[in-house]
C-alpha positions in Angstrom: 16.7 -2.3 6.4 18.1 -1.6 2.9 16.6 -3.3 -0.2 18.9 -2.8 -3.1 17.5 -1.2 -6.2 16.2 2.1 -7.6 18.1 5.0 -9.1 21.9 5.1 -8.5 22.4 8.3 -6.4 25.5 9.1 -4.5 25.7 11.0 -1.2 28.0 13.5 -2.9 25.2 14.2 -5.4 22.8 14.8 -2.6 25.1 17.4 -1.0 25.2 19.6 -4.2 22.6 22.3 -4.8 19.0 22.5 -3.6 17.5 19.3 -2.1 14.0 18.5 -1.0 12.8 15.8 1.3 9.3 15.1 2.6 6.6 12.6 3.6 3.7 11.7 1.4 0.7 9.7 2.7 -1.2 7.5 0.2 -4.8 7.2 1.3 -8.1 6.0 -0.1 -10.8 3.3 0.3 -9.9 -0.4 -0.1 -8.9 -1.8 -3.4 -8.0 1.5 -5.1 -4.5 0.3 -6.1 -2.7 2.2 -3.4 -0.1 -0.6 -2.8 0.5 -1.0 -6.6 1.0 2.7 -6.8 3.5 2.7 -3.9 5.5 -0.1 -5.6 5.6 1.9 -8.8 6.7 5.1 -7.1 9.4 3.3 -5.2 10.5 1.2 -8.2 10.4 -2.1 -6.4 7.7 -4.4 -4.9 7.7 -3.7 -1.1 3.9 -3.7 -0.5 1.8 -6.7 -1.3 -1.1 -6.5 -3.8 -4.3 -8.3 -4.4 -7.6 -7.8 -6.2 -9.3 -8.4 -2.9 -9.9 -5.5 -0.5 -8.1 -5.1 2.8 -4.8 -6.5 1.5 -2.7 -3.8 3.3 -2.9 -4.0 7.1 0.2 -2.2 8.2 1.7 1.2 7.6 4.3 0.6 4.9 7.1 3.1 4.3 8.5 3.3 0.8 11.4 5.6 -0.2 12.4 6.9 -3.6 15.5 9.0 -3.9 16.3 11.3 -6.9 19.4 13.4 -7.3 17.4 16.4 -6.1 14.8 14.9 -3.8 13.9 12.1 -1.5 10.2 11.0 -1.3 9.1 9.1 1.8 5.8 7.4 1.0 3.4 6.0 3.6 1.1 3.4 2.2 -2.0 2.9 4.5 -4.7 0.3 4.7 -7.9 1.1 2.8 -10.2 3.1 5.1 -12.9 0.6 6.3 -16.5 2.0 6.2 -18.6 -1.2 6.6 -17.7 -4.2 8.8 -16.4 -2.4 11.9 -14.8 -5.3 13.9 -11.8 -4.8 16.1 -9.3 -5.4 13.3 -10.9 -2.9 11.0 -11.1 -0.2 13.7 -7.4 -0.7 14.2 -6.8 -0.4 10.5 -8.7 2.9 10.5 -6.6 4.3 13.3 -3.5 3.5 11.2 -5.0 5.6 8.4 -5.8 8.6 10.5 -2.4 8.5 12.3 -0.6 8.3 9.0 -2.0 11.8 8.1 -0.3 13.4 11.1 2.9 15.3 10.2 3.0 14.5 6.5 3.8 17.2 3.9 1.3 16.2 1.3 -1.2 13.3 0.7 -2.3 11.4 -2.4 -6.0 10.6 -2.1 -6.5 7.7 -4.5 -9.9 7.1 -6.1 -11.1 5.2 -9.1 -11.1 7.3 -12.3 -14.7 8.3 -13.2 -16.2 7.3 -9.8 -16.5 9.1 -6.5 -19.0 7.5 -4.1 -20.1 7.5 -0.5 -17.1 5.5 0.8 -14.8 8.0 -0.9 -16.6 10.8 0.8 -16.0 9.2 4.2 -12.2 9.2 3.5 -12.5 12.8 2.3 -14.0 13.8 5.7 -10.8 12.5 7.4 -8.5 14.8 5.5 -7.1 17.7 7.5 -7.9 21.2 6.2 -4.3 22.5 6.1 -2.7 19.6 4.2 -2.2 19.8 0.4 -4.1 16.9 -1.2 -3.3 15.5 -4.6 -6.4 13.7 -6.0 -5.2 10.7 -7.9 -7.7 9.4 -10.4 -6.2 5.9 -10.6 -6.9 2.9 -12.9 -7.2 5.1 -15.9 -6.5 2.1 -18.1 -9.6 0.3 -16.8 -11.7 3.5 -17.2 -10.6 3.9 -20.8 -11.9 0.5 -21.7 -15.5 1.8 -21.2 -15.2 4.0 -24.3 -14.9 3.3 -28.0 -12.7 6.3 -28.8 -10.1 8.4 -26.8 -12.1 11.5 -27.6 -15.3 10.1 -26.0 -13.2 9.1 -22.9 -11.6 12.5 -22.6 -14.9 14.4 -22.7 -16.3 12.2 -19.8 -13.0 12.4 -17.9 -12.9 16.2 -18.2 -16.4 16.5 -16.9 -15.5 14.3 -14.0 -12.4 16.4 -13.2 -14.5 19.6 -13.3 -16.8 18.0 -10.7 -13.8 17.0 -8.5 -12.5 20.6 -8.7 -15.4 21.8 -6.5 -14.8 22.7 -2.8 -14.8 19.6 -0.6 -17.9 20.5 1.3 -19.8 20.5 -2.1 -18.5 17.0 -2.7 -19.9 15.7 0.6 -17.0 16.7 2.9 -17.5 18.3 6.3 -19.0 21.8 6.3 -15.7 23.4 7.3 -13.9 21.7 4.3 -14.1 24.6 1.9 -10.7 24.0 0.3 -10.2 22.2 -3.0 -7.7 19.6 -4.2 -4.2 21.0 -4.8 -3.9 18.9 -8.0 -6.0 16.4 -9.9 -4.0 13.7 -11.7 -5.6 11.1 -14.0 -3.2 8.1 -14.2 -2.5 4.4 -14.1 -0.1 3.0 -11.6 1.0 0.6 -14.3 2.1 3.3 -16.7 5.7 4.4 -16.0 5.2 7.8 -17.7 2.2 8.5 -15.4 4.2 7.5 -12.4 7.1 9.8 -13.4 4.6 12.7 -13.9 3.2 12.2 -10.5 6.7 12.2 -8.9 7.6 15.4 -10.8 4.4 17.0 -9.4 4.9 15.8 -5.9 8.5 17.1 -5.7 7.1 20.6 -5.8 5.3 20.0 -2.5 8.3 18.7 -0.6 10.1 21.1 1.8 13.8 21.9 1.5 15.9 19.6 3.6 18.4 16.9 3.8 17.7 13.2 3.0 16.5 11.2 5.9 17.5 7.8 4.5 20.5 6.4 2.6 19.9 6.7 -1.1 19.8 2.9 -1.6 17.1 2.4 1.1 13.7 1.6 -0.3 11.8 0.7 2.9 12.1 0.9 6.7 10.6 -2.6 7.1 12.6 -5.6 8.1 13.1 -8.7 6.0 11.1 -10.6 8.6 8.1 -8.3 8.1 8.4 -8.5 4.3 8.6 -12.3 4.4 5.3 -12.4 6.4 3.6 -10.0 3.9 4.8 -12.1 0.9 3.3 -15.2 2.4 0.1 -13.5 3.3 -0.2 -12.2 -0.3 -0.1 -15.8 -1.6 -2.8 -16.8 0.9 -4.9 -14.0 -0.5 -4.3 -15.1 -4.1 -5.1 -18.8 -3.7 -8.0 -18.9 -1.3 -11.6 -17.8 -1.5 -13.3 -14.5 -0.8 -14.1 -15.2 2.9 -10.8 -16.7 4.1 -8.2 -13.9 3.6 -10.0 -11.5 6.1 -9.8 -14.3 8.7 -6.2 -15.2 8.1 -2.8 -13.8 9.1 0.8 -14.8 9.0 3.2 -15.1 12.0 7.0 -15.5 11.4 8.1 -18.0 14.1 11.8 -18.1 13.1 14.0 -16.0 10.8 17.7 -16.7 10.9 20.7 -16.7 8.5 22.5 -20.0 7.8 25.5 -18.8 5.9 23.9 -17.0 2.9 20.6 -18.9 3.2 17.6 -17.5 5.2 15.8 -20.1 7.2 12.2 -19.0 7.8 9.5 -20.8 9.8 6.0 -19.3 9.5 2.5 -20.0 10.7 -0.7 -19.1 8.8 -3.3 -18.2 11.4 -7.0 -18.8 10.6 -10.1 -18.1 12.5 -12.1 -21.4 12.2 -11.5 -25.1 11.8 -13.2 -25.1 8.4 -10.6 -22.5 7.2 -7.7 -24.8 7.7 -8.4 -27.3 4.8 -9.1 -24.3 2.5 -5.4 -23.4 2.8 -4.0 -26.9 2.9 -6.0 -28.2 0.0 -6.2 -31.8 -1.2 -3.2 -33.7 -0.1 -1.5 -30.5 0.9 -1.3 -29.2 -2.7 -2.6 -25.7 -2.1 -0.3 -25.1 0.9 2.6 -26.4 -1.2 1.8 -23.9 -4.0 1.3 -21.0 -1.6 4.7 -21.8 0.1 6.6 -22.4 -3.1 5.5 -19.1 -4.7 6.2 -17.2 -1.5 9.7 -18.7 -1.3 10.4 -17.7 -4.9 9.3 -14.1 -4.3 11.4 -13.9 -1.1 14.5 -15.1 -3.0 13.9 -12.5 -5.6 13.5 -9.7 -3.0 16.3 -10.8 -0.7 18.6 -11.8 -3.5 19.5 -15.1 -1.8 18.3 -18.7 -1.1 15.4 -19.2 1.3 14.3 -22.3 3.1 10.7 -21.9 4.1 8.6 -24.1 6.4 4.9 -23.3 6.7 2.2 -24.5 9.1 -1.5 -23.7 9.5 -3.0 -23.0 12.9 -6.5 -22.3 14.1 -6.9 -19.5 16.6 -10.6 -18.6 17.0 -11.4 -14.9 17.3 -7.9 -13.6 16.7 -9.2 -10.6 14.7 -11.2 -9.5 17.8 -8.4 -10.1 20.3 -6.6 -6.9 21.2 -3.6 -8.7 22.6 -3.2 -10.7 19.4 -3.5 -7.6 17.2 -0.9 -5.8 19.3 1.4 -8.8 18.9 1.0 -8.5 15.2 1.7 -4.8 15.2 -1.9 -3.9 14.3 -2.7 -1.9 17.4 
């Protein structure tokens, strides 16, 4: 599908001079701001975000086209290293498969921290792939210091450590390469995002654009509607529930210029259902209303949204259900 937005680039412009086009994977452990970074790089919200880990479950493709280059970004789920249920194993397979055939990868970590879970992601990275180490959330890191000078000294020391060969950072013994670039940044800072794009452009191969310049994602409106609704469930429910919930779009059809959408929020236990519905249905109403408003902004048109909540025990361990949701 095509989501309108981004820089106005004509096909005639793309035909002139040297042009680069390539694929960039965005990888890292959960809750590193990968989806926020993807949205910033593309220039539009196409991947849902949350402060809770495991927000992204699918491979999301985001496309940014400049006059001289087209960037095809692959956002991946955070690599799961702890609770290894059927769902999380499927998410990890999505991460490893996303690294196949890409031109460069952004390995996203939290600025100032590199722990055991980051090392497990590092061990997945192929030896012949250029890796840009993105030290994200620089804005949060900066709050720990009283002066910019103090922050810069600590950050510089951390960057020197990250410049060691991967096997010295805890990678596999055969991982003797180093990161191609180390980029401290905040995904919320437009100047930082532009700087990262400028740098990534150098790693893209020469070639024609693979997508129309106005295309921002390969995902359908049906998929994006499900993701928007799932984001609201994450936002307005407790810590336990989101990981046992999912969204199924039962109906998506055009009625003139209005989109009529029927959706089911799937939960794992009977006790989860009232968490979403809330007292007198108020929480479900809030979730649905905010989802509808976001859908109307993204689709640039009216949306009629009907939402139900259904209990399906063990769905996250059911291979057939995961395949039906595109998670296997």
